[in-house]
C-alpha positions in Angstrom: 23.2 127.6 91.9 22.6 131.2 92.9 20.1 130.2 95.5 22.7 128.1 97.2 24.9 131.1 97.6 22.5 133.3 99.5 24.0 132.2 102.8 27.2 134.2 101.7 25.4 137.5 101.7 24.9 138.2 105.5 28.6 137.6 106.3 29.8 139.7 103.4 27.4 142.4 104.1 28.7 142.6 107.7 32.2 143.2 106.3 31.2 145.9 103.8 27.8 147.4 104.6 25.6 148.1 101.6 27.3 145.8 99.2 24.5 143.3 99.0 22.0 146.0 98.2 24.0 147.7 95.5 23.7 151.2 96.9 26.3 152.6 94.5 25.5 150.7 91.3 21.8 150.9 91.2 19.0 153.3 90.3 21.2 156.1 88.9 22.8 157.3 85.7 25.9 155.2 84.7 29.2 157.1 85.2 30.6 159.1 82.2 27.4 158.5 80.2 23.8 159.5 79.9 22.5 155.9 80.2 20.0 155.5 83.0 19.9 152.2 84.8 16.7 150.2 84.8 14.9 150.7 88.2 15.7 147.9 90.7 13.7 148.0 94.0 15.4 146.7 97.1 13.3 143.6 97.1 14.3 142.7 93.5 18.1 143.0 93.8 18.8 139.3 94.2 18.5 137.1 91.1 16.3 134.7 93.2 13.6 137.4 93.4 11.1 137.3 90.6 11.2 140.4 88.4 9.5 139.5 85.1 9.5 143.1 83.8 13.3 143.5 84.2 14.7 144.8 80.9 18.0 146.7 81.6 19.7 148.6 78.8 23.1 147.5 77.4 26.1 149.8 77.7 29.6 149.4 76.4 31.9 152.5 76.7 33.7 153.5 73.6 37.0 153.7 75.6 37.1 149.9 75.6 37.4 149.6 71.8 40.8 148.3 70.6 42.4 148.5 74.1 44.9 145.8 75.0 43.7 145.8 78.6 40.1 145.1 77.6 38.3 141.9 76.6 36.8 141.6 73.2 33.1 141.8 72.7 31.5 138.7 74.2 30.0 137.6 70.9 33.3 138.0 69.0 34.3 134.6 67.6 37.9 135.2 68.8 36.8 135.7 72.4 36.8 132.3 74.2 37.0 133.1 77.9 37.7 130.4 80.5 35.2 131.5 83.2 35.9 130.9 86.9 39.5 130.1 86.3 42.9 131.5 85.4 42.6 132.3 81.7 46.2 132.7 80.5 47.4 135.7 82.5 43.9 137.0 83.1 42.4 136.0 86.4 38.7 135.3 86.0 38.3 133.7 89.4 36.0 135.6 91.8 37.1 136.1 95.4 33.6 135.4 96.5 33.0 132.1 94.8 31.9 130.6 91.5 29.6 132.8 89.4 27.0 131.6 86.9 27.4 132.1 83.2 24.0 132.6 81.5 23.7 132.5 77.7 27.4 133.2 77.5 27.4 136.1 80.0 28.8 136.0 83.5 26.3 137.0 86.1 26.9 139.5 89.0 26.6 137.3 92.1 25.3 140.2 94.1 22.3 140.6 91.9 20.7 143.1 89.5 22.3 146.5 88.8 19.9 147.8 86.2 22.5 147.6 83.4 23.9 144.9 81.1 27.2 144.8 79.3 30.5 146.0 80.6 30.0 149.7 81.0 33.5 151.1 81.7 35.1 147.9 82.9 37.6 146.1 80.8 36.8 142.5 81.8 33.7 140.5 81.6 33.0 139.1 85.1 35.4 140.0 87.9 37.7 143.0 87.5 40.5 142.8 90.1 41.9 145.8 91.9 44.2 146.4 94.8 43.7 149.2 97.4 46.7 150.2 99.6 45.3 152.0 102.8 48.4 153.9 103.9 48.1 155.4 107.3 50.0 157.4 110.0 49.1 159.0 113.3 48.3 162.7 113.2 50.8 164.9 115.1 50.7 168.5 116.2 53.3 171.2 115.6 55.3 169.9 118.6 55.4 166.4 117.0 53.1 164.8 119.6 50.3 162.5 118.5 46.9 164.1 118.5 44.2 162.5 120.7 40.5 163.3 120.3 39.0 164.8 123.4 35.7 163.0 123.0 36.9 159.5 122.4 40.3 159.6 124.0 41.8 157.8 121.0 44.5 158.8 118.7 43.5 160.5 115.4 44.5 158.5 112.3 45.4 159.9 108.9 45.3 158.2 105.6 46.7 159.0 102.2 43.7 159.9 100.1 43.5 160.9 96.4 40.8 162.9 94.6 39.7 160.9 91.6 39.8 162.8 88.3 36.9 160.9 86.8 34.3 161.9 89.5 35.9 164.2 92.0 35.4 161.8 94.9 38.1 161.2 97.5 39.4 157.6 97.5 42.1 155.1 98.5 44.9 155.4 95.9 44.3 152.0 94.3 44.1 150.5 90.8 43.7 147.5 88.6 45.9 144.4 88.9 47.6 143.9 85.6 47.5 140.4 83.9 50.0 138.2 85.6 50.9 140.8 88.2 51.2 139.9 91.9 48.7 141.9 94.1 51.6 142.9 96.3 53.3 144.6 93.4 50.1 146.3 92.4 49.6 147.8 95.9 53.0 149.4 95.9 52.9 150.5 92.2 49.5 152.2 92.6 50.5 154.1 95.7 53.7 155.3 94.0 52.0 156.3 90.8 49.1 158.1 92.4 50.5 159.6 95.6 54.3 159.8 95.5 57.1 160.7 93.1 59.8 158.2 92.1 62.2 160.1 94.2 60.4 158.7 97.3 61.1 155.1 96.2 63.8 153.9 98.6 64.8 150.6 100.1 63.0 151.6 103.3 59.8 152.3 101.3 60.3 148.9 99.5 60.4 147.1 102.9 57.4 149.2 104.1 55.2 147.8 101.4 56.1 144.2 102.3 54.6 144.4 105.8 51.0 145.2 105.2 47.9 143.6 106.8 45.0 142.4 104.6 41.8 144.2 105.6 39.3 143.0 103.0 39.2 140.7 100.0 36.0 140.5 97.9 33.3 142.3 96.0 33.0 146.1 95.8 29.8 148.1 95.4 31.3 150.2 92.6 29.4 152.7 90.5 30.8 151.1 87.4 29.4 147.6 88.1 26.9 146.0 85.8 25.0 142.7 85.6 27.9 141.2 83.7 31.0 143.0 85.0 32.0 144.0 88.5 34.8 145.2 90.7 36.6 143.1 93.3 39.5 144.2 95.5 42.2 143.3 97.9 42.6 146.1 100.5 45.8 146.1 102.6 46.7 148.5 105.4 50.3 149.8 105.5 50.7 151.7 108.7 53.6 154.0 109.4 53.6 153.9 113.2 56.1 156.7 113.8 55.7 158.5 110.5 59.3 158.1 109.5 58.8 156.1 106.3 56.2 157.3 103.8 54.7 159.6 106.5 57.7 161.9 106.2 57.4 162.5 102.4 55.4 165.3 100.7 52.7 163.7 98.7 52.6 164.3 94.9 49.4 163.6 92.8 50.0 161.6 89.7 48.4 159.2 87.2 44.6 159.2 87.8 44.7 161.5 90.9 43.7 165.2 90.7 44.9 165.9 94.3 46.4 163.9 97.1 46.6 164.7 100.9 46.9 163.2 104.3 43.2 163.1 105.4 42.0 162.9 109.0 39.8 159.9 109.5 36.6 160.1 111.5 32.9 159.1 111.3 32.2 161.9 108.9 34.6 160.9 106.2 33.0 160.3 102.8 34.9 158.2 100.2 34.4 156.7 96.8 32.3 153.5 96.5 32.8 151.2 99.5 36.1 152.8 100.6 34.7 154.3 103.7 33.7 150.9 105.0 37.2 149.5 104.2 38.9 152.5 106.0 36.6 151.9 109.1 38.0 148.4 109.4 41.5 149.9 109.5 40.3 152.2 112.3 39.0 149.3 114.3 42.2 147.4 113.7 44.4 150.2 115.1 41.9 151.2 117.8 41.9 154.8 116.4 39.4 157.6 116.8 36.2 157.4 114.8 
């Protein structure tokens, strides 16, 4: 079954470079732990590649124990997951396609990560997130849009947060709650992480109903394991004249240590695969890169 899916990788890799090679979730120490992943060479990432010596450690973060938002242990007799389908309010369907379940464990479709178990992720299999890429054009003190002298294109700014868990700058996204519509998650996460409740107006409400989907699929996230992984829906919400969310002062909250309007160019470094997602927004809006 895995072999039949290999044709998916080139097209997905073109969308988010590096995903199919697991640059962020391979050959390193797992986040918020001292657990080192089992080494996985480039040629051994895909499950179709023979790797007889592969013996990754198992890691389950203590933070998962007893949490309502987390699955039970996979060998718990009360845990009876319905893989590859909607399991009550929990969506266990992957955006990429059907994943295999081997000896009761869902298998990461993009191959080996050097770690078994769930790590920090609450769900076995796909963990769904939503990433709102909120943008505006950069303006100077006179209120005129800034154009880069080298490319002749307008400079785009995005709302970026500094993550408290790792210090990396990122899109202000988060997990989709069970039974929640992705559209609701996109707005909720932006308001929780980047704006205060005072900024929630009817105009803002309308703004978050007019986004354009940029990416929907697997994310090369540092928290991924062989049995649990991140997937996301990334949507661009662009404030063309800067008069909706662009006019508000940003306010860090929830999981954000800091928040700011960040200039976007080829030197921007963001968490996980976020840089690749933002670049697709730049191409969409024909902005400076």
